[in-house]
ZADO-425994 format. One record per residue: x, y, z of N, C-alpha, C, CB in turn. Coordinates in Angstrom, 2 decimals, decimal comma. Atoms other than C-alpha are relative to their C-alpha. Glycine has a CB too. Layout:
+---------+---------+---------+---------+---------+---------+---------+---------+---------+---------+---------+---------+
!    n.px !    n.py !    n.pz !   ca.px !   ca.py !   ca.pz !    c.px !    c.py !    c.pz !   cb.px !   cb.py !   cb.pz !
+---------+---------+---------+---------+---------+---------+---------+---------+---------+---------+---------+---------+
!       X !       Y !       Z !       X !       Y !       Z !       X !       Y !       Z !       X !       Y !       Z !
...
+---------+---------+---------+---------+---------+---------+---------+---------+---------+---------+---------+---------+
% end
This chain:
+---------+---------+---------+---------+---------+---------+---------+---------+---------+---------+---------+---------+
!    n.px !    n.py !    n.pz !   ca.px !   ca.py !   ca.pz !    c.px !    c.py !    c.pz !   cb.px !   cb.py !   cb.pz !
+---------+---------+---------+---------+---------+---------+---------+---------+---------+---------+---------+---------+
!   -0,56 !   -0,05 !   -1,33 !   18,17 !  -52,60 !  -30,15 !   -0,98 !    0,69 !    0,92 !    1,36 !    0,72 !    0,00 !
!    0,83 !   -0,67 !   -0,99 !   16,46 !  -51,55 !  -26,97 !    0,34 !    1,48 !    0,03 !    0,20 !   -0,64 !    1,40 !
!   -0,21 !   -1,44 !    0,11 !   16,01 !  -47,79 !  -26,97 !    0,92 !    0,58 !    1,07 !   -1,31 !    0,70 !    0,06 !
!   -0,88 !   -0,49 !   -1,06 !   17,99 !  -47,40 !  -23,73 !    1,42 !   -0,56 !   -0,08 !   -0,60 !   -0,33 !    1,34 !
!   -1,31 !    0,64 !    0,11 !   21,02 !  -49,39 !  -24,94 !    1,01 !    0,97 !   -0,62 !   -0,10 !   -1,30 !   -0,85 !
!   -0,92 !   -1,05 !    0,43 !   23,50 !  -46,53 !  -25,16 !    1,26 !   -0,56 !   -0,67 !    0,40 !    0,87 !    1,18 !
!   -1,23 !    0,57 !    0,57 !   26,53 !  -48,75 !  -25,88 !   -0,24 !   -0,48 !   -1,43 !    0,50 !   -1,16 !    0,87 !
!    0,30 !    0,47 !    1,36 !   24,90 !  -50,38 !  -28,91 !   -0,26 !    1,16 !   -0,94 !   -1,21 !   -0,95 !    0,01 !
!    0,27 !   -1,20 !    0,80 !   23,70 !  -47,00 !  -30,15 !    1,31 !    0,65 !   -0,43 !   -0,86 !    1,00 !    0,80 !
!   -1,29 !   -0,62 !    0,31 !   27,22 !  -45,55 !  -29,97 !    0,80 !   -0,85 !   -0,98 !    0,80 !    0,23 !    1,28 !
!   -0,71 !    0,89 !    0,91 !   28,68 !  -48,60 !  -31,72 !   -0,58 !    0,10 !   -1,41 !   -0,08 !   -1,45 !    0,49 !
!    0,64 !   -0,13 !    1,31 !   26,13 !  -48,34 !  -34,54 !    0,43 !    1,29 !   -0,68 !   -1,53 !   -0,05 !    0,15 !
!   -0,40 !   -1,29 !    0,57 !   26,93 !  -44,66 !  -35,07 !    1,47 !   -0,01 !   -0,41 !   -0,26 !    1,14 !    1,00 !
!   -1,43 !    0,05 !    0,29 !   30,68 !  -45,30 !  -34,94 !    0,29 !   -0,81 !   -1,26 !    0,76 !   -0,60 !    1,18 !
!   -0,16 !    0,82 !    1,19 !   30,24 !  -47,85 !  -37,73 !   -0,74 !    0,56 !   -1,21 !   -0,47 !   -1,40 !    0,27 !
!    0,62 !   -0,67 !    1,13 !   28,40 !  -45,39 !  -39,96 !   -1,49 !   -0,30 !   -0,18 !    0,70 !   -0,37 !   -1,23 !
!    1,42 !    0,34 !    0,11 !   24,91 !  -46,71 !  -39,30 !   -0,88 !    1,18 !    0,41 !   -0,32 !   -1,22 !    0,86 !
!    0,99 !   -1,00 !   -0,39 !   21,80 !  -44,60 !  -38,92 !   -1,30 !   -0,71 !    0,36 !   -0,22 !    1,05 !   -1,13 !
!    1,27 !    0,60 !   -0,41 !   18,43 !  -45,25 !  -37,33 !   -0,94 !    0,00 !   -1,19 !   -0,62 !    0,77 !    1,21 !
!    0,90 !    0,12 !    1,15 !   16,07 !  -46,54 !  -40,00 !   -1,43 !   -0,34 !    0,41 !    0,52 !   -1,06 !   -0,94 !
!    1,34 !    0,37 !   -0,43 !   13,12 !  -47,69 !  -37,91 !   -0,10 !    0,06 !    1,51 !   -0,37 !   -1,40 !   -0,51 !
!    0,33 !    0,00 !   -1,42 !   11,54 !  -47,20 !  -34,51 !   -1,35 !   -0,69 !    0,12 !   -0,03 !    1,49 !    0,62 !
!    1,25 !    0,73 !   -0,09 !    8,85 !  -49,59 !  -33,41 !   -0,30 !   -0,43 !    1,43 !    0,02 !   -1,21 !   -0,91 !
!    0,38 !    0,46 !   -1,35 !    6,88 !  -50,64 !  -30,32 !    0,45 !   -1,44 !    0,20 !   -1,53 !    0,13 !    0,21 !
!   -0,50 !    1,33 !   -0,34 !    8,25 !  -53,69 !  -28,58 !   -0,57 !   -0,37 !    1,36 !    1,58 !   -0,05 !    0,01 !
!    0,65 !    0,38 !   -1,26 !    6,29 !  -55,52 !  -25,88 !    0,99 !   -0,17 !    1,15 !   -0,78 !   -1,29 !   -0,19 !
!   -0,99 !    0,27 !   -1,04 !    9,43 !  -56,52 !  -23,98 !    0,76 !    1,27 !    0,41 !    0,99 !   -1,06 !   -0,47 !
!   -0,88 !   -1,15 !   -0,26 !   11,47 !  -53,28 !  -24,29 !   -0,70 !    1,35 !   -0,04 !    1,10 !    0,00 !   -1,00 !
!    0,70 !   -1,27 !    0,14 !    8,83 !  -50,62 !  -24,84 !    0,15 !    0,55 !   -1,40 !    0,50 !    1,00 !    1,02 !
!   -0,31 !   -0,48 !    1,34 !   10,52 !  -49,23 !  -27,94 !    1,33 !   -0,63 !   -0,41 !    0,09 !    1,58 !   -0,04 !
!   -1,25 !    0,51 !    0,56 !   13,18 !  -50,76 !  -30,16 !    0,34 !    0,79 !   -1,24 !   -0,09 !   -1,51 !   -0,30 !
!   -0,49 !   -0,71 !    1,17 !   15,30 !  -49,20 !  -32,87 !    0,75 !   -0,97 !   -0,90 !    0,92 !    1,18 !    0,42 !
!   -0,79 !    0,75 !    0,98 !   16,75 !  -50,67 !  -36,04 !    0,96 !    0,98 !   -0,66 !   -0,91 !   -0,72 !   -1,05 !
!   -1,04 !   -0,80 !    0,65 !   20,02 !  -49,25 !  -37,40 !    0,54 !   -0,78 !   -1,18 !    1,14 !    0,36 !    1,00 !
!   -0,51 !    0,68 !    1,19 !   21,47 !  -49,99 !  -40,82 !    0,98 !    0,91 !   -0,74 !   -1,15 !   -0,41 !   -0,94 !
!   -0,90 !   -0,71 !    0,90 !   24,07 !  -48,99 !  -43,38 !   -0,10 !   -0,70 !   -1,35 !    1,49 !    0,03 !    0,55 !
!    0,05 !    0,62 !    1,32 !   23,93 !  -49,54 !  -47,12 !    1,40 !   -0,45 !   -0,40 !   -0,57 !    0,99 !   -1,04 !
!   -1,30 !    0,46 !    0,50 !   26,68 !  -51,33 !  -48,98 !    0,80 !    1,18 !   -0,55 !   -0,19 !   -1,09 !   -1,09 !
!   -0,73 !   -1,14 !    0,58 !   27,56 !  -48,14 !  -50,86 !    0,52 !    0,93 !    1,09 !   -0,90 !    0,78 !   -0,98 !
!   -0,47 !   -0,83 !   -1,12 !   27,80 !  -46,17 !  -47,58 !    1,21 !   -0,65 !    0,66 !   -1,13 !    0,21 !    1,04 !
!   -1,11 !    0,73 !   -0,62 !   30,07 !  -48,86 !  -46,10 !    1,25 !    0,07 !   -0,89 !   -0,39 !   -1,47 !    0,25 !
!   -1,14 !   -0,06 !    0,91 !   32,27 !  -48,91 !  -49,20 !    0,62 !    1,39 !   -0,01 !   -0,43 !   -0,40 !   -1,42 !
!   -0,52 !   -1,37 !   -0,05 !   32,59 !  -45,12 !  -49,06 !    0,84 !    0,22 !    1,27 !   -1,15 !    1,02 !   -0,05 !
!   -0,77 !   -0,10 !   -1,26 !   33,73 !  -45,32 !  -45,41 !    1,33 !   -0,72 !   -0,15 !   -0,81 !   -0,60 !    1,18 !
!   -1,24 !    0,77 !    0,21 !   36,26 !  -48,00 !  -46,35 !    0,97 !    0,78 !   -0,88 !   -0,31 !   -1,37 !   -0,64 !
!   -0,83 !   -0,78 !    0,91 !   37,53 !  -45,85 !  -49,22 !    0,62 !    1,19 !    0,71 !   -0,82 !    0,47 !   -1,20 !
!   -0,48 !   -1,19 !   -0,70 !   37,82 !  -42,76 !  -47,04 !    1,04 !   -0,31 !    1,05 !   -1,17 !    0,72 !    0,64 !
!   -0,93 !    0,37 !   -1,06 !   39,72 !  -44,62 !  -44,34 !    1,10 !   -0,94 !   -0,48 !   -0,76 !   -0,64 !    1,13 !
!   -1,02 !    0,87 !    0,59 !   41,82 !  -46,78 !  -46,68 !    0,22 !   -1,28 !    0,80 !    1,31 !    0,75 !   -0,11 !
!   -0,06 !    1,23 !   -0,79 !   41,01 !  -49,95 !  -44,76 !   -0,30 !   -1,18 !   -0,93 !   -1,01 !    0,04 !    1,21 !
!    0,24 !    1,23 !    0,76 !   41,30 !  -53,38 !  -46,41 !   -0,59 !   -1,05 !    0,91 !    1,29 !   -0,51 !   -0,66 !
!    0,65 !    1,08 !   -0,76 !   38,87 !  -55,96 !  -45,08 !   -0,14 !   -1,21 !   -0,87 !   -1,37 !    0,42 !    0,54 !
+---------+---------+---------+---------+---------+---------+---------+---------+---------+---------+---------+---------+
% end
């Protein structure tokens, strides 16, 4: 995501993601990549008792 995209950043954090990469981007200046592992996601699901 573009480094200034506050809404996407907040959504990523709310979904348990963390920044895994920062890289130069000709169009945006800097872009960030956020991710979550399957085990992290499953732990969140377990903790919140949500069935998907």
